[in-house]
C-alpha positions in Angstrom: 9.1 2.0 38.3 10.9 0.3 41.4 13.9 -1.5 40.0 16.5 -3.9 41.3 18.0 -1.6 44.0 14.6 -0.4 45.3 13.0 -3.7 45.7 16.3 -5.2 47.2 16.0 -2.2 49.6 12.5 -3.2 50.5 13.5 -7.1 50.8 16.2 -6.0 53.2 14.1 -3.8 55.4 11.0 -5.9 55.6 13.2 -9.0 56.5 14.0 -7.3 59.5 10.4 -6.7 60.5 7.9 -9.0 59.3 9.3 -12.5 59.5 7.8 -15.1 62.0 5.0 -12.6 62.9 1.5 -14.1 62.8 -0.9 -12.7 60.1 -4.3 -11.9 62.0 -6.2 -10.4 59.1 -5.6 -9.3 55.3 -8.1 -6.5 54.1 -8.5 -6.4 50.3 -10.1 -3.4 48.9 -9.0 -3.9 45.1 -9.8 -7.7 44.6 -8.3 -7.4 40.9 -4.9 -6.7 42.3 -5.0 -10.3 43.5 -4.1 -12.6 40.7 -5.5 -15.6 42.4 -8.9 -16.8 44.1 -9.7 -14.1 46.8 -11.1 -17.0 49.0 -8.0 -19.1 48.6 -5.8 -16.1 49.2 -7.4 -15.1 52.4 -7.4 -18.6 53.7 -3.9 -19.2 53.2 -2.7 -15.9 54.4 -5.0 -15.9 57.7 -2.8 -17.1 60.7 0.2 -17.7 58.3 3.5 -16.4 58.9 6.2 -14.7 56.4 9.2 -17.2 56.7 11.7 -15.5 54.3 11.8 -12.8 51.7 13.8 -13.2 48.3 13.9 -11.0 45.1 14.2 -12.0 41.6 14.6 -9.2 39.3 11.7 -6.7 40.4 9.8 -9.6 41.9 9.3 -9.9 45.6 9.0 -13.7 46.8 7.9 -14.2 50.2 8.3 -17.6 51.5 5.1 -18.4 53.5 5.5 -20.8 56.6 2.6 -22.9 55.2 1.1 -23.4 51.7 3.6 -21.8 49.3 5.0 -18.4 48.2 3.4 -15.1 48.0 4.6 -13.0 45.0 4.6 -9.2 45.0 5.2 -7.0 41.9 5.0 -3.3 42.6 5.2 -2.4 38.8 5.0 1.3 37.9 3.5 3.1 41.0 3.4 0.2 43.9 4.7 0.8 47.4 5.1 -1.5 50.7 4.9 0.4 53.8 5.4 -1.0 57.4 4.1 0.5 60.4 4.4 -0.5 64.0 3.7 2.5 66.6 6.1 5.1 65.4 8.3 2.9 63.4 7.8 3.3 59.7 9.6 2.1 56.9 8.8 2.2 53.1 9.9 1.2 49.7 8.8 1.4 46.0 7.4 4.4 44.3 7.4 8.0 45.8 3.8 8.8 45.8 2.5 12.1 47.1 0.2 10.5 49.4 3.4 9.7 51.4 4.2 13.2 53.0 4.7 15.0 56.1 1.2 15.9 57.5 0.7 19.0 59.5 1.4 17.4 63.1 4.4 15.9 61.6 2.6 12.4 61.1 3.2 10.3 58.0 0.1 9.8 55.9 0.4 6.2 55.3 -2.8 5.1 53.6 -5.6 6.6 51.6 -7.7 5.9 48.4 -4.4 4.4 46.9 -4.2 1.6 49.5 -5.6 -1.6 48.0 -4.4 -4.5 50.5 -3.5 -4.4 54.4 -2.0 -6.9 56.3 -2.4 -6.8 60.2 0.2 -8.9 62.4 -0.4 -10.1 65.8 1.6 -7.3 67.4 -0.6 -4.8 65.6 1.9 -3.8 63.1 0.7 -3.2 59.5 2.0 -3.8 55.9 0.3 -1.6 53.3 0.4 -2.3 49.6 -0.4 1.2 47.9 -0.7 1.5 44.1 -1.7 4.8 42.3 -2.0 3.2 38.7 -2.9 -0.3 40.0 -0.5 -2.2 37.9 1.0 -4.1 40.7 -0.2 -7.4 42.0 -0.2 -10.2 44.5 -0.1 -13.9 43.9 0.0 -17.1 45.8 1.9 -19.8 43.8 3.2 -23.5 44.8 6.6 -24.6 44.6 6.0 -25.5 40.6 4.4 -22.5 39.7 7.2 -20.7 41.1 9.8 -22.5 39.2 7.8 -21.5 36.0 7.6 -17.9 37.1 11.3 -17.8 37.8 12.2 -19.3 34.4 10.8 -16.4 32.5 13.7 -14.0 34.0 17.4 -13.6 32.8 20.5 -13.7 34.6 20.7 -11.7 37.9 23.2 -8.9 37.3 25.0 -8.9 40.8 25.1 -12.9 41.1 27.9 -15.0 40.4 26.3 -16.2 37.1 26.6 -12.4 35.5 30.2 -13.0 34.2 31.8 -11.1 31.4 31.6 -14.4 29.1 27.8 -14.4 29.7 27.1 -10.9 29.3 29.0 -11.2 25.7 26.7 -14.4 25.3 23.4 -12.9 25.8 24.4 -9.8 23.9 25.6 -11.5 20.9 23.6 -10.7 17.5 21.0 -8.7 19.4 19.4 -6.2 16.8 17.8 -4.2 19.4 19.1 -0.9 20.9 21.3 -1.4 24.0 18.8 0.4 26.4 16.1 -1.9 25.3 18.4 -4.9 25.6 19.4 -3.7 29.3 15.6 -3.6 30.1 14.6 -6.8 28.9 13.9 -9.1 31.8 14.4 -12.0 29.7 17.9 -11.2 29.1 19.0 -9.6 32.6 16.8 -9.3 35.6 15.9 -6.0 37.6 17.2 -3.4 35.2 14.7 -0.6 34.3 14.7 3.0 33.0 16.9 4.6 35.8 19.7 2.0 35.8 19.8 1.7 32.1 20.5 5.2 31.4 22.9 5.6 34.3 24.9 2.4 33.1 25.2 3.5 29.6 26.4 6.7 30.7 29.2 5.4 33.1 30.4 3.0 30.1 30.1 6.4 27.7 27.9 4.3 25.3 24.8 6.1 23.7 21.8 4.2 24.6 20.1 4.3 21.0 23.3 2.0 20.0 22.5 -1.2 18.3 23.4 -3.9 20.9 25.4 -6.0 18.6 27.4 -3.0 17.6 29.5 -2.7 20.8 33.2 -3.4 20.7 35.0 -5.8 22.8 36.1 -2.9 25.2 32.8 -1.1 25.0 31.2 -4.7 26.2 33.4 -4.9 28.8 32.9 -1.5 30.0 29.2 -1.8 30.2 29.4 -4.8 32.0 31.5 -3.3 34.7 29.4 -0.1 34.6 26.2 -2.2 35.3 27.6 -3.8 38.6 29.1 -0.5 39.8 25.7 1.4 39.3 23.5 -1.1 40.9 25.8 -1.7 43.6 26.0 2.0 44.5 22.3 2.3 44.2 21.5 -0.5 46.6 23.9 1.1 49.1 22.1 4.5 48.8 18.7 2.8 49.1 17.6 3.3 45.2 16.4 6.3 43.8 12.9 7.0 45.8 12.0 7.6 49.2 14.6 10.3 50.0 12.5 11.2 53.3 12.4 7.8 54.7 14.5 5.6 57.3 15.4 2.4 56.8 14.7 -0.7 59.6 17.8 0.7 61.5 17.1 4.3 61.4 19.3 5.3 58.6 18.8 7.6 55.5 20.0 7.6 52.2 19.3 8.2 48.3 20.6 7.6 45.2 19.2 10.8 43.5 22.2 13.2 44.2 24.1 10.4 42.3 22.3 10.3 39.3 24.4 11.6 36.3 21.9 11.7 33.5 18.4 10.4 34.6 15.9 13.2 35.3 18.5 15.9 34.3 17.1 17.1 30.9 18.5 20.4 30.0 21.0 20.6 32.6 24.8 20.5 31.9 26.7 17.1 31.9 28.5 16.4 35.3 31.3 15.0 33.3 32.4 16.7 30.3 30.4 20.1 31.5 30.0 20.7 27.9 26.7 19.6 26.5 23.4 19.6 28.2 21.6 16.3 29.0 19.2 15.2 26.2 16.2 13.4 26.6 14.5 11.2 23.8 11.8 8.6 23.5 13.0 5.2 23.1 10.8 2.1 23.0 8.0 4.4 24.6 10.4 5.4 27.7 12.1 8.6 28.2 16.0 8.0 27.6 18.6 10.4 29.0 22.1 10.8 27.6 24.9 13.3 26.8 25.7 14.0 23.2 29.3 14.8 23.9 30.2 11.8 26.2 28.4 9.2 24.9 29.2 7.7 21.6 
């Protein structure tokens, strides 16, 4: 699932390409992915413009020039791909449909392409989703406020202080990983960055959240911020073959310490192999030697 760094990368890239462009057409191939009236959705989007793009946790919030806000959630396998002539930028889940073709061309759309925006300069924005858990929805200011109230603190905002972290961590009986992934507590952290943050802090993800010492809490707090900042700098953990809006490449995959490294030796202690277990239905990675 695209997490905070991936969604922030998308937000930044698209902000350089699609703002203030007139939308001449929207094609909806999977109506159920639109969580509002299709007729209303098309009416509002047609001839409208994207004014500003924000992010809250893993949710993309596009301010429309008129009539509200467009919410986009990529969920497990969603993608947003922008194309104008030979310029292509993409973000989200790394699906096999986005691959180099025989002639060096990128295959941008296929049976997993469900919504297509066309702009007045003939550029396109494709919404692809393999498992079809993602969605789009148009809301007004009142509805947006209600949606945003469901999210916890942004981990890279000024409101995410050590004091605040201690407050929301206090008396939590769940495991530390499940706590980190709960969007009502902290917005934007998912499977990858929960594992990586726990590793950096030397804390086993199966520990009860309330069991952390003062020093462990501080280490985890600092680790969360450090991991997320580096991941954003490296453009997240997907799309290693893509360039951003300025033609730059980068990927966080080579910086992963535990996630996706089951059976490989720990890069830090070099003694134990990375263990993978199921925790709350999600694959969880850790080093039994480094993380206590």
